[in-house]
Every structure is written in C-alpha cells, then in structure tokens.
Phi, psi and omega in degrees: 000128180284129179301154182292159186295335181257016184283161178295158189239135169250131178253132180239123166286162179262291188286117183088352180241313175262336185215157184280069181300308190294320177293321182293316181293322180300318177294323180295311185293331177298318181283326184290325180265342184074020183238143176295146179238161180299159174297129180303336179278354184290143175294140185266349180071015174084005180277159177304151187299321183291329174294318180297326178282344176083027181236164178286159178298323180296313179298320180298316179292325178294319178294319176301317179298317181296321179298315182289315183294333182276004176073019182294338179301335183284338185249014179294132180302142184262136177289142182303133174085358186297312179300312180298323178301314179300321180291321178297316182300315187289326176299329180280002176090009177259159176266151173248118175249124174273123179236116186228148179268010180305136185273072187296335183285344181263338177225123186302329185272354180298314180297307180293328175294321179294313180296320176300314184293320182297311186279308186281318183269307184276346183056040185267146168254140180209161182253339181201158175219139179230132176252147173133163183292331180251051188298324185278330169299314180296327183292315180298319177296324186283320184240345181094138185298325186290341181273345186276111179288311189196144177250135175243123179216171178243352185255123181304323182295330179273335166297317178299321178295315179297317180297320180298340181261005178086014186266158173277127183226144181233128184265124174284116186301128175219163183300334183268000180238007189297335187273355181292124179214140171189167175275161176133185188272069181213171179197182177244153174225145182256350189198174174295326177298322172296321178299317180292322178299317180292322179298315179300319177295314183294325180291322177300314181296319181297316180297320179295316177302313182299317180300315180295320180299316180294321179299319179294326181290332180268000000 
C-alpha cells in the first residue's frame, strides 16, 4: 500500500548508510592503484578519506570517477536488513525518501546504477529520490520540514546540514565518523535494528502530535 501524500517521511542516505561504500571503494582503489590500503574497519582519526588511504586528492578523485564510470555502484554490498527496513517503514504508513550526494548530472550512469542497486540489490522500496550536495534542503522543499521524522546519514557534514534545517538526524556509526560530537537533535545508530527503533519512537511521537492537532481543530 502506498503511503498517503501527507504521511511522515524517513530520509535515507545510500553510501555508508544503506550499503558498505567505503569498504567497497577501498578494495577497488587498492586494485586500481596496485597499492595496499588500510583495513576499512580501521579508525581514520577524523582525517579526510584520501589522506587515510595515503593517496593524493587528485588520485582519489580519479579513482572515484573510475569507480563510478565502471558501474561499481551496482555491486556495492548491502547492509543487512536495509530492504526490509524500507518495507517496514512503508507498511507503517510513512514514506521513504532516498537522499544522496551522488553527482547524477555529471555522469549518465549514476541515476540508473543507483536505481538498479536500490531495487535489485537492496530490495528497497521508496517514494522519492533526491540527488545533490544540498539534498536535505531539497527534501524540506519537496515535502515540508514538519513531515520529516528522521534523517539517517553517515557523514558529519550532512548531519550538520540536516540539523541546520531543524531536522532530527541519526549518524550511522562508521570508523570515519567516531570523532563527531556536538549538541543538538541527533544521535548514533549501529545497525538497521537501531534505525528501526528510532523510527518507531519518532513515528509514535508524530502520531501523538497529529492526534493533538486534530483534537484542537475539532
């Protein structure tokens, strides 16, 4: 059953949140450069990823381009339970919006590769998809701030973007984001089970607020 148009919204990032991008990319760049790379599970110490890998920024960008052009986005490993989580969210009457910074306007294969991964690999269901650097700003414009229950992402800078818009944000714990700390409406999750627990709580709160609003109107 498709959720109603005014139903609450869950926002899901892809790389590092729904799938193991950093482990997958690390194995790719190791083969691409012919050099050994750090264990993907190793803490990065908060340094930029290219420095953690021990390559120049130019080499890192070239490798990312080769990764995208080679269709590797289609084979990124899926985190356990991600597809079922999206189906669970929709069964509860909420919408799933996929929000990614992937640069689909610069590479023709990004959009189809992304949709292939979501449907064929992750077995995910979703109601909308947004690409771009300012994805959470675009989400608020598309659905309205009050409808967004929670945002799930793995990158601190995008958690910051969500928080700056007044959204509830959850950071998927990864070796490269352990040092992130700040005050505000955010938390950490370690797994899909944790994501579902947060969703259940936020949905209950949303329904309570909606019930109070309806009573006031009558």
